[in-house]
C-alpha positions as CSV (number, residue, x, y, z in Angstrom):
1,M,0.0,0.0,0.0
2,K,2.8,2.4,0.8
3,A,4.3,2.0,-2.7
4,L,1.0,2.9,-4.2
5,V,0.7,6.2,-2.3
6,A,3.7,7.7,-4.1
7,I,2.6,6.6,-7.6
8,P,0.4,9.7,-8.4
9,V,3.3,11.9,-7.6
10,V,6.3,10.0,-9.0
11,V,4.8,8.5,-12.2
12,P,3.5,11.7,-13.7
13,L,6.9,13.4,-13.0
14,V,8.7,10.6,-14.8
15,A,6.1,10.8,-17.6
16,A,6.8,14.6,-17.9
17,G,10.5,13.9,-18.5
18,L,9.8,11.1,-21.0
19,C,7.4,13.4,-22.9
20,M,10.2,15.9,-23.3
21,L,12.5,13.2,-24.6
22,V,10.0,12.0,-27.3
23,G,8.7,15.5,-28.0
24,R,8.8,14.9,-31.8
25,S,6.3,12.1,-31.5
26,R,2.8,13.2,-30.5
27,A,1.6,9.6,-30.4
28,A,4.3,8.6,-28.0
29,Q,3.6,11.6,-25.7
30,R,-0.1,10.7,-25.6
31,A,0.6,7.0,-24.8
32,I,3.0,7.9,-22.0
33,S,0.6,10.5,-20.4
34,L,-2.4,8.3,-20.7
35,T,-0.5,5.4,-19.2
36,A,0.8,7.5,-16.3
37,L,-2.6,9.0,-15.4
38,T,-4.3,5.6,-15.7
39,A,-1.8,4.1,-13.3
40,S,-2.2,7.1,-11.0
41,A,-6.0,6.8,-11.0
42,V,-5.9,3.0,-10.3
43,A,-3.4,3.5,-7.5
44,A,-5.4,6.3,-6.0
45,V,-8.7,4.3,-5.9
46,V,-6.9,1.3,-4.4
47,V,-5.3,3.6,-1.7
48,L,-8.8,5.1,-0.9
49,V,-10.3,1.6,-0.4
50,G,-7.3,0.5,1.7
51,V,-7.2,3.7,3.8
52,D,-10.9,3.6,4.6
53,R,-10.7,-0.1,5.6
54,D,-7.3,-0.1,7.4
55,G,-6.5,3.5,8.4
56,T,-4.1,6.2,7.4
57,V,-1.0,5.2,5.4
58,V,2.2,7.2,6.0
59,V,5.2,7.1,3.7
60,D,8.6,8.3,5.0
61,A,10.6,9.6,2.0
62,G,14.2,8.3,2.1
63,G,13.5,6.5,5.4
64,W,13.3,9.7,7.4
65,G,10.2,9.9,9.4
66,G,8.4,12.9,10.8
67,P,8.9,15.5,12.1
68,F,12.3,15.7,10.4
69,G,11.8,14.0,7.1
70,I,9.3,14.5,4.3
71,V,6.2,12.4,4.8
72,L,3.3,11.6,2.5
73,V,0.1,11.0,4.5
74,A,-2.9,9.4,2.9
75,D,-5.8,9.7,5.3
76,R,-9.4,9.5,4.2
77,L,-9.6,13.1,3.1
78,A,-6.4,13.1,1.2
79,A,-7.1,9.7,-0.4
80,L,-10.6,10.7,-1.5
81,M,-9.4,14.0,-3.0
82,L,-6.6,12.1,-4.7
83,A,-8.9,9.6,-6.2
84,I,-11.4,12.1,-7.6
85,A,-8.6,14.3,-8.9
86,T,-6.7,11.6,-10.8
87,I,-9.9,10.3,-12.4
88,T,-10.8,13.9,-13.5
89,L,-7.3,14.6,-14.8
90,L,-7.4,11.4,-16.9
91,L,-10.8,12.2,-18.4
92,V,-9.8,15.8,-19.2
93,L,-6.6,14.6,-20.9
94,V,-8.6,12.3,-23.2
95,Y,-10.8,15.4,-24.0
96,A,-7.8,17.5,-24.8
97,I,-6.4,14.9,-27.1
98,G,-9.8,14.8,-29.0
99,Q,-10.2,18.6,-29.2
100,P,-8.7,20.2,-32.3
101,G,-6.0,22.6,-31.4
102,A,-6.0,22.3,-27.6
103,E,-3.2,19.8,-27.3
104,R,-2.0,18.7,-30.7
105,N,-0.6,22.1,-31.7
106,H,1.5,22.6,-28.6
107,V,4.5,20.3,-28.1
108,G,4.8,21.1,-24.4
109,F,1.2,20.4,-23.4
110,Q,1.7,16.8,-22.2
111,S,4.8,17.6,-20.1
112,A,3.1,20.6,-18.5
113,Y,0.0,18.6,-17.8
114,M,1.9,15.8,-16.2
115,V,3.7,18.3,-13.9
116,L,0.3,19.8,-13.0
117,S,-1.0,16.3,-12.1
118,A,2.0,15.6,-9.9
119,G,1.7,19.0,-8.1
120,V,-2.0,18.3,-7.4
121,A,-1.3,14.9,-6.0
122,L,1.6,16.2,-3.8
123,S,-0.5,19.0,-2.5
124,F,-3.1,16.5,-1.2
125,L,-0.6,13.9,0.1
126,T,2.1,16.0,1.8
127,G,2.5,15.9,5.6
128,D,4.3,19.2,6.0
129,L,3.8,22.9,5.0
130,F,7.0,23.3,3.0
131,T,6.3,20.3,0.7
132,M,2.8,21.7,0.3
133,F,4.4,24.9,-0.9
134,V,6.5,22.8,-3.4
135,G,3.3,21.0,-4.6
136,F,1.5,24.3,-5.1
137,E,4.5,25.7,-7.1
138,M,4.7,22.7,-9.3
139,M,1.0,23.0,-10.0
140,L,1.0,26.7,-10.5
141,T,4.1,26.8,-12.7
142,A,2.5,24.2,-15.0
143,S,-0.7,26.1,-15.0
144,Y,1.1,29.3,-16.2
145,V,2.2,27.4,-19.3
146,L,-1.2,25.7,-19.9
147,M,-3.1,29.0,-19.5
148,T,-1.2,30.9,-22.2
149,L,-1.2,28.1,-24.8
150,G,-2.0,29.7,-28.1
151,G,-0.5,33.1,-27.1
152,T,-3.5,35.3,-28.0
153,R,-3.6,38.8,-26.6
154,D,-6.5,38.0,-24.3
155,Q,-4.8,34.9,-23.0
156,V,-1.5,36.6,-22.3
157,R,-3.2,39.6,-20.6
158,S,-5.4,37.3,-18.4
159,G,-2.5,35.0,-17.9
160,M,-0.3,37.8,-16.5
161,T,-3.1,38.7,-14.0
162,Y,-3.2,35.1,-12.9
163,V,0.6,34.8,-12.7
164,V,1.0,38.0,-10.6
165,I,-1.8,37.1,-8.1
166,S,-0.4,33.6,-7.8
167,L,3.1,34.9,-7.2
168,V,1.8,37.3,-4.5
169,A,0.1,34.3,-2.8
170,S,3.3,32.2,-3.1
171,V,5.4,35.0,-1.5
172,L,2.8,35.2,1.4
173,F,3.0,31.4,1.7
174,L,6.8,31.5,1.9
175,A,6.6,34.3,4.5
176,A,4.1,32.3,6.5
177,L,6.4,29.3,6.4
178,A,9.3,31.3,7.7
179,L,7.3,32.8,10.5
180,V,5.8,29.5,11.5
181,Y,9.2,27.8,11.6
182,T,10.7,30.6,13.6
183,A,7.9,30.4,16.2
184,T,7.7,26.6,16.4
185,G,10.9,25.1,14.9
186,T,9.0,22.8,12.6
187,V,6.9,22.7,9.4
188,N,5.6,19.2,9.9
189,L,1.8,19.3,10.1
190,A,1.5,16.7,12.8
191,D,4.2,18.4,14.9
192,L,2.7,21.8,14.3
193,S,-0.6,20.6,15.6
194,Q,0.9,20.1,19.1
195,R,3.2,23.1,19.1
196,I,1.0,25.9,17.8
197,P,-1.5,25.5,20.7
198,L,1.4,26.3,23.1
199,L,2.0,29.7,21.5
200,D,0.6,33.0,22.6
201,P,-3.2,33.1,21.7
202,G,-2.7,36.3,19.7
203,L,0.1,34.7,17.7
204,Q,-2.1,31.6,17.1
205,R,-4.8,33.8,15.6
206,A,-2.3,35.7,13.5
207,F,-1.0,32.5,12.0
208,A,-4.6,31.3,11.4
209,L,-5.5,34.6,9.6
210,L,-2.2,34.5,7.5
211,L,-2.9,31.0,6.3
212,L,-6.5,32.0,5.6
213,V,-5.3,34.8,3.3
214,V,-2.7,32.6,1.6
215,F,-5.1,29.7,0.8
216,G,-8.1,32.1,0.4
217,I,-6.3,33.6,-2.7
218,K,-5.8,30.2,-4.1
219,A,-9.4,29.1,-3.3
220,A,-10.8,32.4,-4.8
221,V,-12.9,33.4,-1.8
222,F,-14.4,36.9,-1.3
223,P,-12.7,39.5,-1.6
224,L,-9.7,37.6,-3.1
225,F,-11.4,36.2,-6.2
226,F,-11.2,39.1,-8.6
227,W,-8.5,37.4,-10.7
228,L,-10.5,34.3,-11.5
229,P,-13.4,35.4,-13.8
230,D,-11.0,37.1,-16.2
231,S,-8.3,34.5,-16.2
232,Y,-10.1,31.2,-16.7
233,P,-12.4,31.8,-19.7
234,T,-9.5,32.7,-22.0
235,A,-7.7,29.4,-21.7
236,P,-8.4,26.4,-23.9
237,S,-11.5,24.5,-22.8
238,P,-9.8,21.4,-21.2
239,V,-7.3,23.7,-19.4
240,T,-10.2,25.8,-18.1
241,A,-12.1,22.7,-17.0
242,I,-9.2,21.3,-15.0
243,F,-8.5,24.7,-13.4
244,A,-12.2,25.1,-12.5
245,G,-12.6,21.5,-11.2
246,L,-9.4,21.2,-9.3
247,L,-7.1,24.2,-8.7
248,T,-9.4,26.2,-6.5
249,K,-10.4,23.0,-4.6
250,V,-6.8,22.4,-3.7
251,G,-6.9,25.8,-2.0
252,V,-10.1,24.8,-0.1
253,Y,-8.4,21.5,0.8
254,A,-5.5,23.4,2.3
255,L,-7.9,25.6,4.3
256,L,-9.6,22.5,5.7
257,R,-6.3,20.8,6.5
258,T,-4.6,23.7,8.2
259,Q,-7.6,25.3,10.1
260,L,-8.8,22.0,11.5
261,L,-5.5,20.4,12.2
262,L,-3.2,23.2,13.4
263,F,-5.4,25.6,15.4
264,P,-7.4,25.0,18.6
265,P,-11.0,26.0,18.5
266,E,-10.5,29.3,20.3
267,S,-8.0,30.5,17.7
268,R,-10.0,29.7,14.6
269,P,-11.6,32.7,12.8
270,A,-15.0,31.1,12.7
271,T,-17.1,34.3,12.5
272,L,-14.8,35.7,9.8
273,L,-15.1,32.5,7.8
274,L,-18.9,32.6,8.0
275,W,-18.9,36.2,6.6
276,I,-16.5,35.2,3.9
277,A,-18.7,32.2,3.0
278,G,-21.9,34.2,2.8
279,L,-20.3,37.0,0.7
280,T,-18.5,34.6,-1.6
281,M,-21.8,32.8,-2.3
282,V,-23.8,36.0,-3.0
283,V,-21.2,38.1,-4.8
284,G,-20.1,35.2,-7.0
285,V,-23.7,34.3,-8.1
286,L,-24.6,38.0,-8.7
287,G,-21.5,38.2,-11.0
288,A,-22.8,35.1,-12.9
289,V,-26.3,36.5,-13.3
290,A,-24.8,39.7,-14.9
291,Q,-22.8,37.8,-17.6
292,K,-23.7,37.1,-21.2
293,D,-21.0,34.5,-22.0
294,M,-21.4,30.8,-21.0
295,K,-17.8,30.4,-19.8
296,R,-17.8,33.7,-17.8
297,I,-21.1,32.6,-16.1
298,L,-19.6,29.3,-15.1
299,S,-16.4,31.1,-14.0
300,F,-18.3,33.3,-11.5
301,H,-20.1,30.1,-10.3
302,I,-16.7,28.7,-9.3
303,V,-16.5,31.5,-6.9
304,S,-20.0,31.2,-5.6
305,Q,-19.8,27.5,-5.0
306,I,-16.6,27.9,-3.0
307,G,-18.7,29.9,-0.5
308,Y,-20.7,26.7,0.3
309,M,-17.5,24.8,1.0
310,V,-16.2,27.6,3.3
311,M,-19.5,27.6,5.1
312,G,-19.2,24.0,6.0
313,L,-15.6,24.6,7.3
314,A,-16.7,27.6,9.3
315,L,-19.2,25.6,11.3
316,F,-16.3,23.5,12.7
317,T,-18.6,20.6,13.4
318,V,-18.6,17.0,12.0
319,A,-21.8,17.7,10.1
320,G,-20.5,20.9,8.6
321,V,-17.1,19.5,7.6
322,A,-18.6,16.3,6.2
323,A,-21.0,18.4,4.1
324,A,-18.1,20.5,2.9
325,I,-16.1,17.5,1.8
326,Y,-19.0,16.0,0.0
327,F,-19.6,19.3,-1.7
328,I,-16.0,19.5,-2.8
329,V,-16.2,16.1,-4.5
330,H,-19.5,17.0,-6.1
331,Q,-18.0,20.3,-7.4
332,V,-14.9,18.8,-8.9
333,V,-17.0,16.5,-11.1
334,V,-19.8,18.9,-11.9
335,K,-17.6,22.0,-12.7
336,T,-15.3,20.0,-14.9
337,A,-18.3,18.5,-16.8
338,L,-19.8,21.9,-17.3
339,F,-16.7,23.5,-18.7
340,L,-16.1,20.5,-20.9
341,T,-19.6,21.0,-22.2
342,G,-18.8,24.6,-22.7
343,G,-15.9,23.5,-25.0
344,L,-18.4,21.3,-26.9
345,V,-20.7,24.4,-27.3
346,E,-17.8,26.4,-28.7
347,H,-16.8,23.6,-31.0
348,A,-20.4,23.1,-32.4
349,G,-21.6,26.7,-32.2
350,G,-18.4,28.6,-32.8
351,S,-18.7,30.8,-29.7
352,S,-19.7,30.7,-26.0
353,R,-21.5,34.1,-26.2
354,L,-25.2,33.6,-25.5
355,N,-26.2,35.9,-28.3
356,R,-24.1,34.1,-30.9
357,V,-25.3,30.6,-30.4
358,G,-28.7,29.1,-30.1
359,G,-31.0,26.3,-31.1
360,M,-28.5,23.7,-30.1
361,L,-31.2,21.5,-28.6
362,A,-32.1,20.7,-32.2
363,T,-28.7,20.8,-33.8
364,A,-26.7,19.1,-31.0
365,P,-29.1,17.3,-28.6
366,V,-26.3,15.2,-27.1
367,V,-24.5,18.4,-26.0
368,A,-27.8,19.7,-24.6
369,V,-28.2,16.6,-22.4
370,L,-24.6,16.7,-21.3
371,F,-25.1,20.3,-20.1
372,L,-28.5,19.8,-18.5
373,V,-27.6,17.1,-16.1
374,P,-24.6,18.8,-14.3
375,A,-26.5,22.2,-14.6
376,L,-29.4,20.7,-12.6
377,S,-26.9,19.3,-10.1
378,L,-25.2,22.6,-9.7
379,A,-28.5,24.3,-9.1
380,G,-29.3,21.7,-6.4
381,F,-32.2,19.9,-8.0
382,P,-33.2,16.7,-6.2
383,P,-32.1,13.9,-6.4
384,M,-28.8,15.2,-7.9
385,S,-25.6,15.3,-5.9
386,G,-25.8,19.1,-5.7
387,F,-29.1,18.8,-3.8
388,V,-27.5,16.3,-1.4
389,G,-24.5,18.6,-0.7
390,K,-26.6,21.8,-0.3
391,F,-29.2,20.1,1.9
392,A,-26.4,18.7,4.1
393,L,-24.8,22.1,4.4
394,L,-28.2,23.8,5.2
395,D,-28.9,21.1,7.8
396,A,-25.5,21.5,9.4
397,G,-26.0,25.3,9.4
398,A,-29.5,25.0,11.0
399,G,-27.9,22.9,13.7
400,S,-25.5,25.7,14.5
401,A,-28.2,28.4,14.1
402,V,-26.3,30.5,11.6
403,W,-29.5,31.7,10.0
404,W,-28.2,34.6,8.0
405,V,-25.6,32.4,6.2
406,L,-28.4,29.9,5.5
407,A,-30.4,32.7,3.9
408,A,-27.4,33.7,1.7
409,A,-27.0,30.0,0.7
410,V,-30.7,29.8,-0.3
411,V,-30.6,33.0,-2.3
412,A,-27.4,31.9,-4.1
413,A,-29.1,28.5,-4.9
414,F,-32.1,30.2,-6.6
415,L,-29.9,32.6,-8.5
416,T,-27.7,29.7,-9.6
417,L,-30.9,28.1,-11.0
418,F,-31.7,31.4,-12.8
419,S,-28.3,31.6,-14.4
420,M,-28.4,28.0,-15.6
421,T,-31.8,28.6,-17.2
422,K,-30.2,31.7,-18.8
423,I,-27.6,29.5,-20.4
424,W,-30.2,26.9,-21.4
425,A,-32.4,29.5,-23.1
426,G,-29.6,31.3,-24.9
427,V,-27.5,28.3,-26.1
428,F,-30.0,25.4,-26.4
429,W,-33.6,26.6,-26.5
430,N,-33.9,30.0,-28.3
431,P,-33.4,29.8,-32.1
432,R,-30.2,31.1,-33.4
433,E,-30.4,34.4,-35.2
434,R,-28.8,34.0,-38.6
435,E,-27.9,36.3,-41.4
436,P,-30.3,36.1,-44.4
437,G,-29.3,33.3,-46.7
438,S,-26.9,31.7,-44.2
439,A,-27.1,28.0,-43.5
440,P,-26.6,26.3,-40.1
441,A,-23.1,25.2,-39.4
442,P,-22.7,21.4,-39.9
443,V,-22.6,19.6,-36.6
444,G,-22.1,15.8,-36.2
445,R,-24.6,13.6,-34.5
446,L,-22.7,13.8,-31.2
447,G,-22.0,17.5,-31.4
448,G,-18.3,17.0,-31.4
449,P,-15.5,14.4,-31.8
450,V,-15.9,11.2,-29.9
451,L,-12.9,11.8,-27.7
452,M,-14.4,15.1,-26.6
453,V,-17.9,13.7,-26.0
454,A,-17.0,10.5,-24.3
455,P,-15.0,11.9,-21.3
456,T,-17.7,14.6,-20.8
457,A,-20.4,11.9,-20.8
458,A,-18.3,9.9,-18.3
459,L,-18.2,12.9,-15.9
460,V,-21.9,13.4,-16.3
461,V,-22.5,9.8,-15.4
462,L,-20.3,10.2,-12.4
463,T,-22.3,13.2,-11.4
464,V,-25.4,11.0,-11.4
465,L,-23.7,8.3,-9.5
466,L,-22.6,10.8,-6.8
467,G,-26.3,11.3,-6.2
468,V,-27.4,7.7,-6.5
469,F,-24.7,6.5,-4.1
470,A,-24.9,9.6,-1.8
471,G,-25.4,7.4,1.3
472,P,-22.2,5.3,1.2
473,L,-20.2,8.4,0.0
474,Y,-21.6,10.5,2.8
475,D,-20.7,7.8,5.4
476,L,-17.1,8.0,4.0
477,V,-16.9,11.8,4.2
478,T,-18.4,11.7,7.7
479,R,-15.6,9.3,8.8
480,A,-13.1,11.7,7.1
481,A,-14.5,14.7,8.9
482,T,-14.4,12.9,12.3
483,G,-10.7,12.2,11.8
484,L,-10.0,15.8,10.7
485,L,-11.6,17.2,13.8
486,D,-9.4,15.0,16.1
487,P,-5.8,16.1,15.5
488,A,-4.6,13.5,18.0
489,V,-5.4,10.7,15.5
490,Y,-3.3,12.4,12.8
491,R,-0.4,13.0,15.2
492,A,-0.4,9.4,16.3
493,E,-0.3,8.1,12.7
494,V,2.5,10.4,11.6
495,L,4.6,10.7,14.6
496,G,3.9,7.4,16.2
497,R,2.9,8.9,19.5
């Protein structure tokens, strides 16, 4: 089992190097990347099953255990996030291979994508703050390359905003690392969980707020989200999809991990997090309602839905944290599926602007269905996974009597439904306005190449399965939340005491 934990980090890195060596052969690069991510996904699923059955798996890199060495820690939360991330990465890679121009025109796509995959896996598995910083930088450096593929003016401009904000967050992260190490003498998460509570209460709160800002930028919470709606829509569709599905969720994961593990209840910024959650939900969805482009609407919804996850964290209860974890898994799948569908709309309709496409229910019915299912889930229609996640969050919030946040969540849910109907009407239902004498653009029966439609359909099916098997999955996330809220268990597994 320990050997399997390292596979999602090591194998993609090796694959990235091999892709560089065979850069002249597109077929060889694709074979290497698909093999690497398939192996990573299989290993991640096996690790998840093993961890849930037998407990946390700890891997000491180089034989040096914590707190001095680098450790990889696969508990239920890390294993679950790793499994859903690797599956999503694999499906999006297949989509990218099938989309004309996204991958085949750029020799460095496969290598950058493999580095991104390794960075995501390392961010989930690491047992210390410094290695988490390394994982974030691997992930972000690769994302800089992927975001600017094609080199259009809008991509470069938006990419520069993304790069600058990410660098600011990285500098803050590095400063936080230095300050935490100066105060405690360690960066190992398990060791920090027993040393930070010994610090002055004011210093504890300062560290909690500093890490909240660092990971809040990466998660795109209010008011630190301004970079996201302009940056994501300009990238190629598969790149936007993986950014939307995973990168902000890595930031939320880091918030969950650090706020719950490192800080005692009295030092956690619970009230501030509740305000951030409510404002993120409402401001994000209002931004979505005001847009007239499908990809920009979905980009603002990334922000809005992050608010629900932060709300679950801010409750600091098993019910709240379990609901937040379930909602993260749901969002990874649903958001990725929606952005891949957006790519199919662009492919079939030539644009993602609502006033430039239309009537696709008749011309591309498969694409319409692929959009409708995750859209209903995002809006929280029963019995979809979005309904389960939002109901669980509302139930947890009612148990903690945070009524104003519940009101914000309900308002955001209705406005989400409104914006999804706006896309449905503009793209699929309303007839397309055509110039006199023009003919409809030819569209295949599927609405796009098989390699674009098939992974999108797989994610849509997974969206449905998250709702059908919500009971077993919710039992799993409840066990994960229980472990997160008891740092002693994590310390015992990593430090052996």
